[in-house]
N, C-alpha and C positions, 0 to 999 in steps of 0.2 A: 413627069407630066401624066404618064399613064396611071401611075399610082394615085394621083390626085383625082383623076377621073373615076378610077375604081372606087375610091373612098366615097366620092360624091354619089356614085351609083348605090353603094351600100347604105348610105344614110337615107337616100330617097326610098330605097326598098323598106328600110325600117320604119320610116314615116308612113309608108303605105300599109305596113303591118298594123300599126297603131290605129289607122283609120278603119281598116277592114275589121279588126277586132271590135272596135267600138260600135260600128254599124251593125255587125252580126249580133253583138251582145244585146243591143237595144232591140233588135228584131226578135231575138230569142226570148226576151222577157215575156212576150205575149204567150209563148208556148210553154213557159216554165212558171207561169204566175201561180199555178196551183201546187207546185212542188212544195212539200212540207216534210219535216223530219223531227223526231223527238228532241234532238239536240238543239235545233233551231228554235223550237218552241221555248226551251229553257233560256237560251241567250236573249230572246226577245222579251220574255217575262222579266228577266233580271234588269234589262235596260229600262223597261217601263217602270219598275220599282225605283230605280235611281231617279228617273224624271219626276216621280211622285213624291220623292223625299223619303221613301221607305228604305233607308240605308241599311238598317240592321238585317232585313230580309234579303236585300240585294247582295250583301256581302256573302260570298259563296266559296267554299274551299274546293269544290269539285270543278267548276267551270272557271277557266281563266277570265279575268274581268275585261280585258282589252277589247274584245269584239263587242261586248255589250256597251262599253263606253263609246266606241266608234258608231254604234247604232243610234245612240241618243240624239245627235243632231238631226238625223234623218226622221226619226219619230217625232221630234219636236216641231218639225215643219208640217206635220199632219199626214205624212205618207203612210199608206197601209203597211203594217209591220212586215208581212212577207215580201212585199215589193221593196221595202227599205232594205231588207236583208239581201235580196238579189242585187239591188243597185250597188250596195256597199261591196259585195263580192266582185262585181264587174270592175269597180274602181280599183279594188285590190289587185285584180288580175292585170289591169293596166300598169299598176306600179310594179308588179312582179316582172312583167315583160321588159319594162325599162331597166330594172335591176339586172335581169338576165342578159340584156344586151351588154351592159358593163362587165358582168362576170364572164361573158364569152371571150373577152379579150385577155383573160388569164389562160386561155387555151389557144395554142398556135394552130391556125387553120386558114386555108385560102378564103378569099372573100366570098366566092360563090357557095362554099360550104356553109360559111357563117350566115349568109343571106338565106339559104335554104332552111337553116335551123330557125331563123327568125320567123319565117312563114309557117313552119311546122308548129310553132308555139300557139298559133291562133286557135286551132281546134282543141289542143291540149288544155290550154288555160281556160277556154270557154267551157269545157266540160268540168274542170275543177271549180269554176266560179258559179255555174248554174244549178248544179244538182244537189248541193248541200249548203246549209247555213251552219257552218261549224268554224272552229278556229284553225283548221288545218291549212287552208290557203293563206290565212293571215300569218301563221307561223312560218310557212315555207317562204313567204315574201320577205319577212324580217330576216330569216336565215340567209337568203340570197344576198342581202346587203352586208350581213356579217361576214359571209365567206368571201365576198369581194374584197374586203379589207384584209382579212387574215391570210388569204391566198397570195396577197401582193408581196413579192420579194423585197419591196421597199418598206414593208411593215415596220422594221426597226428604226427607220429614219426619223420618225416623229412620235413623241409620246401621245400626240393627239390620236394616233391609231389605236393605242391601247385603251384610251378613254372611250373612243367610239365603239370598240369591240365590247367593252363592258356595258355600255349603254344599250347596245343592240341585244346583247345577251340578256340583260334585265327585261327589256321589252319582250323578247322571245318568251321568257318565263311568264310574263303577264298574259301571253297568248295561251300557254299550255304548260302545266307543271313539268311535263317531260323535258322541257328545255333546260330545266335547272341542272340535273345531273349531266345532260349532254354537253352543255356549255362548259361546265367545270372541267370535265375530262378533255373535251376537244381543245379548249383554249390552253390548257396546260401542255398537252402534247405538241401543239403547234408552236408555242413559245419555246419549248425545248428544242424543237427542230430549227427554229430561227436562230436560237443561241448557238447550237452546234454548227450552224452554217457560217456565222460571222463572229461568234464569241465576243459580243459587245454587251457591256453592262446595261445599255439602253433597253435591251430586250427584257431584262429583269425588271426594270422600271416600268416598262409597258405592261408587263404581266401583273405587277403589284397594283398599278393604277386601274387596270381593266377589272381585276378581281374586286377591288375596293368599290368601284362604281357599280358593278354587278350586285355585290352584296348589299349596297345601300338601297338600290331599287327593289331587289327581291326581298330584302329584309323588311322593308316597310310593309309590303303586302303580306308577307308571312306573319308579321306581328299582328296585323289587323285580323287575319283569319284565325290565328292562334287564340287571340283574345275572345273571339266569338265562340269558338268551340271548346274553350277552356283547356286546351292542350296544345303543345307545340306541333305545328305542321307546316309544311311548304305547299300542301295540297293533298286532297284526299283521293284523287283519281288513281294513283299507283296502288294504294292500299285496297281500294274497291276492286280493281282489276285482279289483284293478287288473291283476295278471298273468293272472288267469283270463280276462279279456275281451280280452287282447292279440290282435294280428293273427294270422291263420292259420285253418286249417280247423276247429280245435277251440276257437275263440273262444267264451267263455261256458260251456264244459264243464269241470267239475271233473276233475282228473287221475285220480281214483280210477276214473272210468268208462272210461278208455281206455289208461292207462299200465301196467296190470297189477297184480300183487300188491303190497301195502304192509304191512309189519310194523306192528302196533299201536305207538303211541308210547311205551308203557312196559309193564311186566310185568302190570299190572292193568287196562290199557286194553282196551276191547272192540275198538277199531279205530283207524286213523290219524286218524279224524275227531275224536277226543278232543282233538287239538291240531293243527289244519290248518297251524299255523306251519311245521311241517316239510315241508309240501308245496310251499311257495313256491319252494324251490330246485330242484324238479323241473320247473318251468315257465320258459319263456324270459322274462327281464326285457325291458321295453320302455318307451319314452318317446314321447309324441306329438311331441316335438321332434327325434327322431332321424332322421326322414325325412319327405318330403312324404306318402308313403303312410300312415305312422303317424299323421300329423296328420289326414289325411282319415278314417282309421279312428276317431280320437277324436271327430271331428265327427259321424260316423255314430252312435257310441255315445250321444252327447249327444242327438241327434235322436230316436233310438229310445227312450231312457229318458224323455225329455219326453213323447213320444207315449204310452208305457206309463203314465206318471204320470197323464196326463189320463184314460186308460181306467180306472185304479184309482179315481180320484175319481168318475168317472161310474158305476162299478160300486157304489161305496158309496152314492151317491144320484144319481138322474137330474137333480137340481137343483143338484148341486155346482158345476158350471161357471157356471151362472146366478147362483148366490150370490156367487161370486168377482167376476163382472162387475158385479153390483149394488153390491158394496162399492167397487169401483174408481170407479163412477159417483158413489157417495156422497162419496168423497174428492175427486174432481175438482170436484164441485159445491159443495164447502165452501171458503170463503175461507181463505187461509193462516192468518190469526190465529185463526179459529175452529177450524181443524184442529189447531193446536198446543194449544189449550185443552181438547181432549177426547181420548178414547182410541180414536177411530174407526180410526185407522191401525194400531193395535197388532196386531190379529189378522191383518189383511191382510199386513203386513210379515212376520209369523211364517210364514204360509202360503206366502209367496213364498220366504223364506230357507230354511226347513227342508229342502225336497227338493234344494237346490242341490248338496250334496256327493254325493248319489247319482247325479247326472247324469253323473259321470265314469266310472262303472262299471256298476252295475245297481241296480234297485229292485224290491222286492216289496211287496205290499199291506200286510203287517204292519209294514213299516218306517214307514209313514205314519199310524199310528193316532192320534197326537197331532193331526195335521192333520184327520183325520176328526172328532175331538171338536170342534175349532175350527169346522169347516164347519157342524156341527149348531147351535152357538151363534150363529154368524154368520147362519145361516138364520133363527133365532128373531128376531134384531134386524131382519133384512130384512122379515119378516112384520109386525113391530111398526110399521115405517115405512109399509108398504103399507096396513095396516089403518086408518090415519088418513085415507085418501081416502074420500070419500063413496060411491064405487062399491061399496065393500065393505060390503054390508049384513050383518046378523047371520048370515043363512043362508050367504052367500058366504064369510064369515069361517070358519064351521065347516067348510065343504067344503074350503076352501083349507088350513086347518090340518090336516085329516085327510089330505089328499093329501100335504102336506109331511112329516108324520110317517111315512106309509106309504112314501114314497120312501126314507127312511133305514132303516126296519126290515125292508123286504121281503127284501133279499138276506141279511142276517144270520139272519133267521128261517128262510128257505129252506135256508140252509147248515146251520143247527143241526139241522133235521129230516133233511136229506139225509145228514148225516155220522154219524147215530146208529149205534152199534155198529161204527164204523170201527176196523179193526185186529183185530177179533174172529177173522177167519179165520187170521191168523198166530198168534194166541194159542192157538187150538184145535190148530193143527199142533204147536206147542210142547208142549202138554199130552199129545198122543198120543206124540210122540217121547220126552218125559220119562218117560212111564209104561212105555215098552217098551224103550228103548235107553239105554245109558249113554254119551252123546256128550260127549266132553271133548277138550281140547287145541286144536289149530289147525284152523280151518275156512276153506274158500274156496267159491266158487260160480261157476257158468257164466254167470250173469247176474242181473238184478234186484238191483242193489247194495243198494238201500234195504231191501227186505223181507228180504234175507239178513242185513243188519245187525240188523234188528228181531228176527229169529229167533235170531241169535247172542247178542243181549242177554239174551233169555229163558233161553237154554241156558247162559249165563255161560261162553262160549268166546271164544277169540281169533279175530277175523274178519280175514282177509287180503284180502278183496275178490274181484275177478273178473280173469280173464286179460286181457292186453293184446289189442288188436284184431289179427285176422288171424294169430294165433299157430298154429303147426303142432302136431300131436299130439306130435311129438318134443320140441319146445321146451316145450310145456306140461308134459310129464312131468319135464323138468329143473327147471322152475320149482316144480312141486309138491314135488319132492324137496328142492330147495334151501331152501324155506321150511318144510320139515318139516310139510306139511299132512296132518292125520289124516283129515279127512272132506271130501268134495266134494259140494256140493249142486247138483243139476240141476233146473231149473225147466221146467215145461210140456213135458217130453219132448224138449227140444232136445238132441240128442246128436251134434253135429259131431265130438265126440271119442269116438264110440262104440267104436271099436276099442281105444283106450287103456283106457277104463273097463271094458270087458268082461273085463279081467284081474282085476278087484277085486269084492269082495262088495258087493251092493246090499242095504241093510238092510230096506227097507220092503216088498219084494215087490209093488210097485205098488199097495199098499193105501191110500196117501195120494194124493189127487187132485192132479195137476200137480206132483208132487214126488218125486224120488228122491235117496237119500243113499248115496254110495259110501264104504266104509271102505277107505282107501288103505293101511292097515296089515294088511289081510287079503286076500291074493291067493288066487285060485281055483286 
C-alpha cells in the first residue's frame, strides 16, 4: 500500500513538473522573443522555402531537414518565425521531459531522488529550449527515446524494438548528420552486448531490421542531397567542420570572418550561412595523413576538444566527472557475469561513445545535451547506491540530494536569468531603421558579422558579410561595386575606410548609438 501511495506521489510530482515547465516556458517567451542566432535564421529560411514550394533551394546538405519540416505548420498558421521557433522548442522540451521520465526507470533509484531529478529538468530544459533555434534539442529528444528502447534488458524480446530503434536512428539523422555515424556504432555495440548477454538469434534479427530501417530513412535523404550537389554525401557539416579546423593561422575560424564578401546562396537567402556547403571549396582541404605536421595538428585538435569536453561537463555540473568515475568504479567492481546481466554499462558506454566524433574537429556545449541528460540520471543512480551506506543519515541524505540537484540547475538557471532580453538591442535598431528608412537590396558591414546578419534578417535584405582582412580602400571600393552593395553598415564608429565612405550619404545622422549606415547609391 505504501508503494502505491509513493508511486501516486511520484506521478503527481511529475504532472506538476510538466505544468510548471509549461507555465514558465510561456512566461519566458516574452523575455526571449528577441533571441536570434545564425543557425535559427537558416532553419527558418529553409522552412519558408518549403512552404513556398522552392524545394530545390530548400534541400540542404548542411542543415538537417527535420527541424525546418516541424517549423512549417507553425509558420503556415501565420506565427512570427522567431516566435514559431521558440514555441516549437518549448514543445520539444516537453516531449523530452516525458521521454526522460521513461528513461529514468532504466536507472535504479529511490522515488524521492527520481522526483528531485524531474524537478531539476525544469530549468535545464527551459534553458535548452529558449536560447537557441537549432536541431540540438530535437536530436537530444529523439535520442532519449532511442536510448529508452536500446537500454531495455527486454530489447531482444520483440523484433519491434529493432525496427523502432532503426526508425528513431533514421529520424535522429534527419535532425543532424552527426547522428549517422553515432547510431551505426552505438547500435552495433549494444546489439553485441545484448547478444553476449542472452545469445539469442532474435538479437541478430533485431540488428538487421534496425539497420535496414535506418538505411532506408537515411538513404532517402542522402540520395536527395547527393543528387542536388552532384556527389555522394550524407551531409556536408562534418566536412565543413574538418576543413575549418585545418592547419594554418585561421584554424577554427569560419571563412566569412576573414575571406571577404560572399553572395547569399540563392535569391531568397539572407546570407551564405543558409547553406555553408558552398563555403567548403573556399578553404584548403587537408588530411591528418598528408604530413607529419598535419598529423600533429590532428592530435592537438583531439587533445583540445577532449579538454573542452571535460570543461563542458564540469560546467553543466561540478559533479559530472565524479559521476563518470563512480560509474567506472561500479562497473569494475561488478563481476563479468553480473555486469552482463544488468544495464549498468549502458549509460557509461553511451557517454564515452557519443563525443568521439566531435574530437576530430570541434565541440560546443549544445552538441552534448543528450550526455547532460544521461549524467543527471547516472547521478541519481550513484546517489541511490551511496544512500545505502549507514553513514548517510536522513539529514545527510537531504543535504546531499539538495547539493546534487543544485549542481545541475545552478548554471542553467543563472544563464536563463542572465540572457533575458538578449537580442533586444538589435531588434530596437531594426525598428528604428524600419520606421525611418527604406533599406532594401544588398547589404555589407565593416565588422560584427553575426549582429549584422541578425539586423539583415529583420530588414529582409541580402547580407554579403564583411570585407576581407587588410583590404585597402581602393580594393574595398571595387568589391562593393562588384557585389552591387546598396548599403554599408559601420559599427562602433570604426572608420578605417573613412575617406571612401565620406563620398556617400550617411542615413542616420549619428542618431543611432554605435551604428552608421551609408547609402552607396547616393553620392554626396
